[in-house]
N, C-alpha and C positions, 0 to 999 in steps of 0.2 A: 707201232714201235714197241720194242721189248727191252726190258732191263733184265738181263739174264734171260731166264725162261718165263718171266712174269710180264704180262702186257702192261704198258704204262698206264692205261686207263683204270685197270683193276687196282694197280698199286695206288693211284691217286684216290680212288674211292675208299680204299682201306684206310689210308691216312686221314681222309676227311671224317670217316666214321670214328676213328680213334680220337680225333680232336673234339668232336661233339660229346663223345662219351666222357672224355676227361673234363670238358666244361661242365657237364651235368653233375658230375661228382664233386666239383670244387666251387659251386655258385655261392656268392656272399649274400647274407640275408638283407632284405630291404629295411631301412631305418623306420622306427615307429613314428606316427604323425606327432607334431608338436602340440601340447595341451596349453590353452590360454585360460586365464582367470577372467570371469565375467562379473560385473557389479549387478547384483539382482535387485537391490533397492537401497535408497537413501531416505532415512526418516529423520525428521526433526520433531522430537516428542513422539506423538502418534500420527503425525502428518507426513505422508509420503511425498517426496519430491519427484517431479518429472525429470528424467535423465536427459531428455533431448529438447526441453523447452523451458521457457521462463517460469519461475516460481515466485509468487508474491504472497503477502500477508502471512509471513512465517513468524512463528513465536520467537521472542527475544531471549527467553531464559530456559530453553530446553537443550538437551544434548543431541548431537547428531550421530546416528547409527548407520554405518555402511555395511551392508551384508554382501559377501562374495560367494561365488559358486564353489570355491575351493578354500582350503585352509591356507592362510597367508603367512608369510614369514614375519615374525615380530621384530626382527632385527632392524634397528634404525627406522622404525615405522614413521617417526616424526619427519624424516627426510623424504618420505614417499607420499605422505598424505598431509596436506596443508590447507588451512583456512585463511583466506585473504579478505581484507576489507576493500572498499572501493578505491582506495589509494594504493593498492597492491602491497599494503603492509601486512605482515603475518600476524594473525590473531592468536595469542597464546591459548593453548588448550591442553587439557590433560587427556592421555590416551588410556584406553582400557580395551579388553578383549572379551568377547562372548562367544557362545556356540562353538566351543572347541577351536577358537581362533579363526572362525569363519566370518566373524563380525568384529568391526573396529568401532569403538565409541569415542567420539571427540566431545569433551565437555569444556566449553569456553570458560576461562578463568574469571570473566566478567560478563555481565549481561550485555548483549549486543545492542547497538544503537537502533533507535526507532527509524523506520522508513529509510533504511540504508541497504546498499547492495553488497552482497558477500559472494565469494567464489570458493567452492570446494575443488581443490586440485589433487588428483591422484596420478602420480607420475608413472610413466612407462617402465621406470626402474623397479617398480614393485614386483616382487617375485612370490610365487607360491612356496609353501614349505618344502615341496619336492622339486623346486626349480621351475615351476610353471611361470609363464610370462604373462604380462598384462600390457595392453595396448595404450593405456592412459585414458583419463576422463576428466573433464571440467564441467561443473554445473554451477549456474548462477541462481541466486535467490535474493529476494528483497524482504526485509523484515516489515512487520505490520506497524501501523501507527496506533499505539496503545490508547485505550479510552482515557479520557480525562476523569479523574476520580477525586472525591473528597477524602482527604486523609485525616482531617480534624474538623469537627463541627461541634461547637459548644454553645449553649445558651445559658448565660449566667453560670458558667463553669459546669453545667450539666452536659455530659456527653450525649449527643444525639445518636452517635453510632453505637454506643453501649446500652442505650435505653430507648430503642425504637418504639414509638407509639406510647411513651409514658413520660412525657416531659410536663411536669406540673410544678406549682408553687414558684413560678417565675415572677420576678419583680416587674414593676410598672415601666421601668426604663431599662430593658434588658440589654446586655452586651452579647451580641452575636458574633462569634469568631469562626472563620472558615479558613482551612488550609487545603490547597489543591495539589495534585500530583505534578502539574506542569505550570510553566510560566504563562501568565495571562495579562491581558490589558486591563488595567484597573477600571476603565469605563465600562467594561463588559458586565461587571457586577451590578452597576447601576442600571444597565440596559436590560438585563435578563434576570434580575432578582427582584421579587416583590414581597411585601409583608401586608397581610390583610386580615381582618376579622373573619373567623370561620363563617362562610356564607354571607359575608358582609363587605364593607368598603375597604379600599386600600389605604395603607398608612405610608406616608412619605418616609424614605430612609436616607441616611447619609453614610458614605464610606469614609471612615476616619483615617485609615492608613493602610499601606501595603508593605510587605516585607519580601524582597526577592521576587516580586511579582507573583507570589503564590499565596500569601497570607493576608486576609482581609478582616477588618473589624467593622461591623455594621451596627448602627443604632437607629431606632425610630426617632423621628423628629419631634415626637410628642409623647407624653405619658400614655401608656396603655390602660384600658379599663380593667378593673379588678374582676377576678373569677370569670374570665372570658377566654375563649379559644381563639388562637391566632394561627395563621398558616404562613410559613416561609416557603416560597415557591421559587426554585431555580430552574429556569427553562432549559429544555433539551437543545435549544438553539445555541446555548453557550458553547464556545470552543476555546482552546488554548491559542496562544500566539502561533504555534506550529500547526494548528488545525485539528488537534485531538478532539474527537467527538465526546459529548457528555450525554448520559442517558436521562438526565433530569432528576430533580429531587423535590419532594413535597413533604414538609415536616410540620406537624401540628403540635402546638404547645399551649398550655393554659397558665394564666397569671394567678397569683395567689389572692387570697381574700384581703380586702381592706378592712381591718378590724376597727377602724375609727368609727365612732358613733355618728350616724347621719342625722340624728335628732337629739335635742337636749334630753338628758336622763331625768326621768321622773320616778315617783314611787311605784311599786308594783301595783298597788290598788288603783292609782291614777291611770296607769297604763291599761289595766283590765277595763276600766270604765271607758277609756278612750277607744279601745278596740271595739267594745260593744256599741258605743255611740256611733262610730264611723260605719260599722257594719250595719247598724240599724237603718242608716240612710238608704241602703239598697232596698229595704222593705217599705220604707216610707216615701222617699223622694222618687224612687224609680218604679213604684207600683203603677200598674196600668191606670190611667186617669179615668177611664170609663167604668171600671169595675172595682178598682182598689185591689184586685188580685195581683199575684206576683208573677212577673215576667220570668221566663226560663233563664235568660241570660242578658247581659248588659251590652252585647255587641252584635253586629251583623243582622241577618235576616230574622233572627229570633225575637226582635224587639216587640212584635205583636203577638208572640206566642206566650200564652199563660199556662203555667203548670200547676196542677191541683195539689200535688204533694208539697211543693215549695210554698204554696199559699197556706197550707196547714202550718208549716214552719213560721211563715210570716205572721200568722195570728198569734202564735206564742211569743214572737219577737215584739209584737205591739204591747203585750203585757209588760215585758221587760222595759220597753220604751217609756211606758207610763210610770212604772215604779221607779225607774232611774231618773225620771225628770227630763227625758229627751223630748217628750211631747206632753201636753196636758192630758188629763184623764178625759176631758170632753172631746178633744181631738181624736184620741184613741178609740173611744166608744163610737164616735161617728164613723170612723173608718171600718171598724168591726161590723157595724150594722149595714154599711154599704156593701161589704163583701157578702154578708148573709143574704141580703136582698137580691144581689146579682145571682148567687147560687140558686136561690128559690125561683126567680123569675126567668132566668135566661139559660142556665147551664143544663144541658141534657144529662140524664142519668139512665143507667142500664141495669134493671133489677136493683135499683137503689145505689149503684156505684157510678162514680164519676169517671170520665175519660182521663187519660194522662195529660193531653194537651188540648187546649181550645184557643180560639182567637180572642184577643182581649176586647175587641169592639163589638163582635156579633155572637160570641160564644159558640161558633161552629166548631165541630170536632176536627182536629188535625191529627191524622194518623201518626202515631209516635215513630220518630226516626225514619219516616218514609215507608214504614210497613203498612200497606193498605189494609191488612187484616187487623191491625191494632187501632180500630176506629170505634171501639165500644168501651165497656167497663174495664177499668184497671183496678183490681182489688188492693194492690199494694199502695198506689198513690192515693186511693180513696181512704186507706187506713191512716196515712199521715194527715190527710185533711180532717177526718173525723176526730183524730186525737187532738188536733189543734182546736177544733170546734168544741169538743167536750171540755178542754182546758179553759176555753173562753166561757163556756157555760158556768163552770164552777167559779170563775173570777167574777162574772156578772152577778151571780147569786150572792157572793160575798159583799159586793158593792151595794146593790139595791135590787133584790129579786123582783119586787113589784114593778119598779120603773123599767126594768129590762125584760119584762115577762114575754113580750112578743118575740124578741130575739131568742130567749131561752126556749120558748115553745117551738120555734122553727128549727133550732138545733136538735131538739128531741124528735121532731118529725123526720129530719134527715136520718137520724140515728135509727129510728124504728123502721124506716123503709129500706134499710140496707140489707139485702137478702144474701147473707153470708152462706147460708145453706145451699142456695142456688149454685154457688161457685164450687160446689163439690160435684159438678155435673148433675145438679138437681137431686142430690142425695145418692147418686149411683156409686160414688167412690169415697174412700176414707182419706181424702187429700183435697186441699184447696187448689183451685186453678187460678192462674194470674189474670187471664183475659177471657172476656166473652164479647162477641161482636154480633149485632143484629143481622149482619150480612154474611158473616163467615162462621158463626157459632163458635165452637171450641177448636177451630183449625190450628191456632197457634200452639195449643196443647202443652202449655208450660206449667208444670206443677210447682208449688211452693214446698220444697222438700230439702231437708238437710239444713244445718245451722247457717243462717244468713241474716239479712236485714228484715226478714218477714216474721220473726218471732212475735212481734207486736200484732201482726195481722191475725195470727191464730188466737192470741189473747183477746183481741177485739171480737173476733168471730165467736169465741166462747162466751164473751161478755154480753152479747146482743140480747136485749130483752124480748125480741120478737122472732129472730131468725138465727138462733144459736146453733153451733155445731156440737156434735158429741165429743167427748174426751178422746174417743178412739181415732177421730180425725187428726187430732194433734199428735197422738202417740204413734200412729201408723204413718201419717203423712209427713209431718214436719220432723219428728224425732226418728223416723224410719225404724220403729220398734227397737230403739236403743242404738242403732248403728251410727248415729251422729256422735256418740261418745268417742273421744280420741285418746286422751292420756298419752299423747306423743310429746316428746321433749324437743325443744329447739332452743339453742343457746342457754341451756340450763333451766328453761322454764317449761313446765309440763302443762300443755294446753288441754283443758277439760273437753272441749267440743271441736269437731272438725266440720268442714263444709265441703260441698261437692266441687267448689271452685279450685281446690288445691290445698297444699300444705301451708304451714305457718299462720293459719287463721284467716287468710284472705285479706281483702282491703279493709281499712279501718272503719269505713262507714258501717260495717256489720256491727260494730260496738257503739255506734252513735244513733242511728235512725230509730231503732226500737226503744231507745232509752232517753229520748228527749222529754217524754212525760212519764214513762214507766221507770220507777225508781229501782235501780239494780242493787242498791247497797246491801239489802238483806234478802234479795230475791233468790229463791232456790226451789228446785223440784227434784224428781228422782234422777235427773240426768246431770245436773250441774248446779254449782253456785255461780250466778250470772255476774256478780261483782268480780269474782275471781276470773271468770272468762274474759271480761273486758280489760281488767288490769294486766293479765298475762298476755292477752292478744296484743295490747299496746306495747308491752315490754319486749315481746318478740319482734314486733315491727321495728322498734327503735334499735334493738340489738342487731338486726339484719342490716340496717342502714349503716351502723357503725362498722360492722364487718365488711360491708360493701364488696361482696364477692365478684361483682361484675366490673368493679373499678370505675364507677361513674364519678364525675368531678363534683367536689364540694361536700359530699356526704361526711357528716361527723356527728359527734354526740349531741350537738344542738341543731343540726340541719338534717332533719329526718321527718318521716311521715309519708306513707304510701297509701293512697286511697283513690277512688274514682274521681276523675277530673279531666279537664282539657289537657292536651299535650301538644307537642310540636307536630304530630301527625294527625290529630283530630281529638278523639276522646277515648278513654280506656279506663278499666277498673284496675288501677295500679296496685300491686301487691308484691311480696317477695317472689312469688311464682310468675309475676308479670311485671318485672321491673324494667322500666324504660329510661331510668335516670331522672324521673319527674318527682319532685317534692311538692306536695300540696299542703299549704298552711293549715287548712281545716283539719287535716289528719292529726297533727300533733296538738293543735289548740283545742279541738273538740274532745280530745282525750284527757283534758285537764282534771276531771273528777277522778280518773283512775291513776294518773301519774302526775300529780300537781307540780312537783319539782321539775321533772323533765319537760313537761309541757310548758311551764313558765319560762324555762331556759330557752326553749325553741321559740316561743313568742317573742322574747327579747331579741333573739338573734334575727328573726324575720324583720322586726321593727327597727332596731338600732343599727345592725350591721348591714342588712340588705334592704333597708327601708326605702332608699332612693330608687330601688327597682320594684319593690313589692307593694309599697304602700300607696293608697289612692283615696279618692273621695268616698269610695264605698268600702273602705277597709282594705284588706289584703287582696291583691290580684289572685286569680284562681290557682296558678301553679307556676313553677319555674324549673327549667332544665339547663343548668350551666354547661353540661356536656355538649348541648346543641346550640348554645348561645340564645336560648329561647326563654321568654317570659310572657305569660298570658297577658293580653291587653283587655281582659274582661273578667266578669264574675258570673258564677252560677248560683241561682237561688238555693238549690239543694246543698251547696257547699257553704254558703253564707249563713244559712239558718242554724246549723249545729254550732257554729262558732258562738253566736250571741246567746243561744239557749244553754249550751253546756257550760259556758263560763258562768252564767247565772246559777245553774244548778250547783256548780262548784262553790260559788260564793254564798248562796242563800238556800238552795234547794227549792226555789220558788215554783218552778214548773212541775217538778216532781210532786210537791205537796198538793198543788191544785189538781193535777190529773189523778193522783192516787186517792183523792177525796171522792171520786166518782163511785157511788155504790155499785154500779154495774161492773166496774173493773174489779172490785173486790170479789164480786160473785163469780166472775169469769176465772180469776186466779184460783179461787177455791175449787171451782169445778175441775180445773186442770191439775190440781194437786200441788200448787205452789204454796210456799210459805214466803212471807214478805214483811 
């Protein structure tokens, strides 16, 4: 078929080609894909919420931060993002924007409720800043159950929360007040709160009232003991009415001192006599019946352990007992001779030196403190024994030298047979050694060096009429060629001599043991004035206790004195550099010649104020530690001896006069360059 001269099919193809060409030239662009906003995270504080699951234990007081993938429109944001409570009530919040408006912060105007369900609703009406859409989101979370906390805790108006670990000077019927953060059942306090002595028995308590089920007033049903530690314990099993958990609380507090006198007041002189008399009983009544020698201590397994050093102290105490009328002279002389005979007939010696410990019934050597190598001669303990014996010798000579000739002769035999020079390793060294054992020789290898309690040992070694040491042994060994000179100041006191045990002068027995017979009042050599040393050492010890840098309970201007003694853990040489909170009466009382006023004040405090705890049939118990609710239940011979002896030296100088009358002692002091 033709249209004109053009075939129909050709014309149709041309028209079709023209149509497609026209369509190609006029095509409409395809629309861009729609962009949606996505929630990237929801945080409560620093805690991320899961967007598609349940969330619990969410903080009550933190803002909610919703982070989007795109910048959101800030217009009418409160109508698009809402926080609801479990009753579908709107929770009022403040809105803020972060990260260039890609994050929305919701801050509740009030703290959310505990253990409650909340919903965050983000409407699909939310748009992006450029019109982006959002499909909508709802997320549920449950707030946590807050811990039960103590908001107020006072003991006699002292805040426990503001003074943790330092609750002192509390009365004997304290008012304990507690306020909790949540309501509780009043009976829970009675069920889950206890009051007890530190390391001791429980005290019944009563709850006096409660206020809004949160505030409680608790009192002990009985008066508490003075200067004692108590523990308030609130169990972690305690819960609020709503079940809030409590982490538990343990609070330690100390009661104040009861200043009331425990015994009737007497004159100072009468009190000194009473202390001497009662202390003397330890050396008289408690001496071992078989030998008359002095037991190491008054309690436990040591009852059969005799100590040679304390026996020397006991011999000097017998002189005091005779002169003070505690016993008759005949009784005293009989006991002295019994001790001398036992030493002569039974007690072994090692190159003239006695061991530290022996059994009271058979005189067998007991290794000191369990050290098997300490089973021979102890030159320090032997010193204290021979000082006591020489003091006895001079006393017997004054009484009736002829009548007591045998005892005097035996004392001289002991004295002459003591081989002081052997204890320089048989002359090999310019220093004395503390121990020698027939089984272990010099294995302990402990030198007597630096200022300590063994000054008297060097003086006795120099004084020996038969086995004397050279002056160089004293100068190089004990004095360390002058290195024991200190001149260091503590609390305003300049200490002449130092010791190898530490600063502050060491334990106070350093100023006691050497001077029970040796008179320090005018004693001086090239290194120090020894009266000054004792007086300053004592003053530093007292000043340290007053300062109380470790905060132990009870220390004050009258409650002081650190020296070797028993303690709540065993035994230790207490000193400012080894302070465990232990006050030992012998420390202050035996310092009476050096600090008579301070020592007398301490003695009165121990007797009148603390006497119901410290005073016993044998005088003062060995030591006390109020911080640990501990008082010794026994006595040590080496602590009891200086009390009676140094009180007497303070009162009359009796033991000083007797010992210093020994001509050998004068010779030894002269040899070492002392003036006295």
